[in-house]
N, C-alpha and C positions, 0 to 999 in steps of 0.2 A: 856580683855575678852568680848566676845560677849554675851550680856545678853538677846537678843531678844528671843532665844529659850525658856528661862526660863519665860519670860513675856507671851509668847504665850500659855503656859499651863494653867495658871489661867484664861486667857482671854477666851480660848476655853471652859473651865469649866463653866465660867459664861454665855456664850451663850447657852450652853446645859441646864443649870438650868433655864434660862429665857424661852427657847423654851419648857421645860417641864412644867413650870407654865402656860404658855400661852395655851398650849394644855389642861391642867387640867382645867383651867377656861372655855375653850371652851366646854369641855365635860359637865361641871356642868351647864353652860348656856343652852346647848341643852336639857339636862335632865329636867331642871326646866321648861322650856317653854313647853316642851312636856307634863308635869304634871300640867300645870297651872290650869286646870279645875278639877283636881282630887277630891277635896273636894266637888265641886258642884255636882258630880255625885250622891250623896246620896239624892239629892232632887227629883230624877226622878225614875220611875219604871225601865227603861233601859236607858243606855247611850252608845253612840258609838263616837269615836273621830278619827280625821285624822289630819296630820301635815300640816300646811300651809307653803308656801315658807319663811315666817318670822321666822319659827321654832316653833311658838306657836300652840297649839292644837286648833282645832275647834270641838266643840261638838254638837251633836244632842241628846237632852235629851227628852225622851217621859214620860209624866205623863197622864195616861188614854189615851184618844184619841188625846191629844195634843202633838205636836212635836215642841220643842223649839230649836232654832239655837243660840249658843253661840260663839261669835268670839272676839278675842283680836286683837286690832290694836294699834301698837306703833307709836307715833307721835313724831319724833325727829327733826322736822324742826328747823333750826338754829335760826329763827327769832321768835320762840316761847319763852315766858317768861321762862318756864322750860319744858323739854321733858316730855311727858305724855303717859300713857297706858290707852286706852279707851276699855270698853267691851260693845259690842252690843248684846242685848238680844231680839231676834225676835220671834214672833209667826206668822209664815207664813201660813196664811189660808184666804180664801175669807171673807171679812167683808161686812156687809150690809150698806155701806156708798158709796156715789157718788163723794166725793172729798177727797183730802189729806189735813190733818191738822197737822201742825208741830209746836210743842211747844218747844222753845229753851231757856234754861236759860243763860243769859249773852252772847249772840252771839257776837263773835269778828271778824268774817270773816275768821277765820283760821280753821274751822271745816271740816277737810278733809274727815270725816266719813259720812257727811250729804249732802243733796241736798237742805238745808233750804234756802240758799241764792238765788236759782234759782226759788223759788216759788214767783209768781208776786203780791200776795195780802197780805197786813198786816192787821190783824184783831184786834179788841179791846181786852184788857186784860180780863181774866176771874178771878172771885173771888178765893182767896186762893193761888194765885201764888206769888212767891217772886218778889221783886222789880227787874227790869232789865230783866224780862222774856218777850219774844216776841213771837207772834203767827203769822204764815203765812200759806197760802193755795194756791192751784192752782185753786180754785173756791169758793169764799167766800159765795156764795149764797147757796151752797149745803153741807156745813159742818154739822157734827152731831149736834143734839140739845144740848144746853148748859147743860141741867139737866142730860144728859147721861155721861157727861165728868167730870164736877165739883167734883163729889164725890170721884173721883179717883186721884185728883191732889195733895192730901196729900203726894204723893211720893216725890214731889219737896221740901218738908220741909228738906230733906237731901241734903245739898249743893253739894254732889258729883253727884247727878242726873243732867244730862246735857240736855237730849232731850227725848220727847215722840212723836212718830209718829203714826198717825192713817190714814190708807189708805185702798183703796178697796182690796189691796193684802195682808194685814196683819197689825200687830202692832209691834212697836219697842220701847225699852228704851235703852238709852245710858248713861252709868255711867263712871265717872272718877275713874279708879281702883287704879291708883297709879301715882305719880309724882317723878321725879328725886330729890334726896336729894340736897338741894340748895347749901350747903357748898361744897360738893364733886363735883357737877357739875361746879360751878363757879371757883373752884380752879383747879381740876384735869380734868374737862370735862367728869366726869364719869356719864353716863346716863344709867346704867344698870337697867332694869326694868323687873319685872315678875320673880324674884328670889324665891319667896314664893307663893304657890298656893293661888288663890283667895278664901277667906273665904266664906263658903256657906251662912252665915248669911247676906252677902252683896247681894246675889242674891234672897234670899227667898222672900223678900217683893216685888221685881220686878216681879218674877214669879206670885205671888198671884194677884198683881195689873193688870197684863196683862190678866189673866183669868177672873178677875171680870169685867174689862172694856169690854172684848169680850162678856160676858154674857149680860152686860147692853146694849150694842149696838144691840144685837140680840133680846132682849126683846122689844126695841123700834121699831125694824123692824116688 
């Protein structure tokens, strides 16, 4: 008796089940990424979002006269230790400074979100920064005064804070929002990131620091 037709039925059902699960996971991923900054919206007076090609939302949050840009960037380069999800918080507004100052914690040369390594001048460390932090600039003679910057460097006491950029075009802080779970990644190569919205308390100190630093720079000017 030919048993192939009988085997084909469960095989076909299995493929349909796999397809359904794959589709369901894709929908959940799409919805989660679109809602990644959902909780952060409560930090602002108004907030608007658009979906980036990565599927993650990009949010503009307004607080008073300030408009903050929130962007999630998944970094899944295979030569990284673990895939990571970075969040860039930018205050894009003219600043009374003449040079870019970039403070990077533990630079490794793989920071795809940053122009840190293209800056030509390495500057002395500032008080209060953790070991392994490096400072670079495009013009070391015209960086902001140390007393305008140091009071705000407590932000780096959180090891998830990666970068602070001060430039004539605005301010930016980059934080490590999430890393792939080591066990699942090493065994199953599962690097799913952004399944849960970013908690607002991760962003609140960043927003407050950027506003305080902006005010400090303007006072000096």
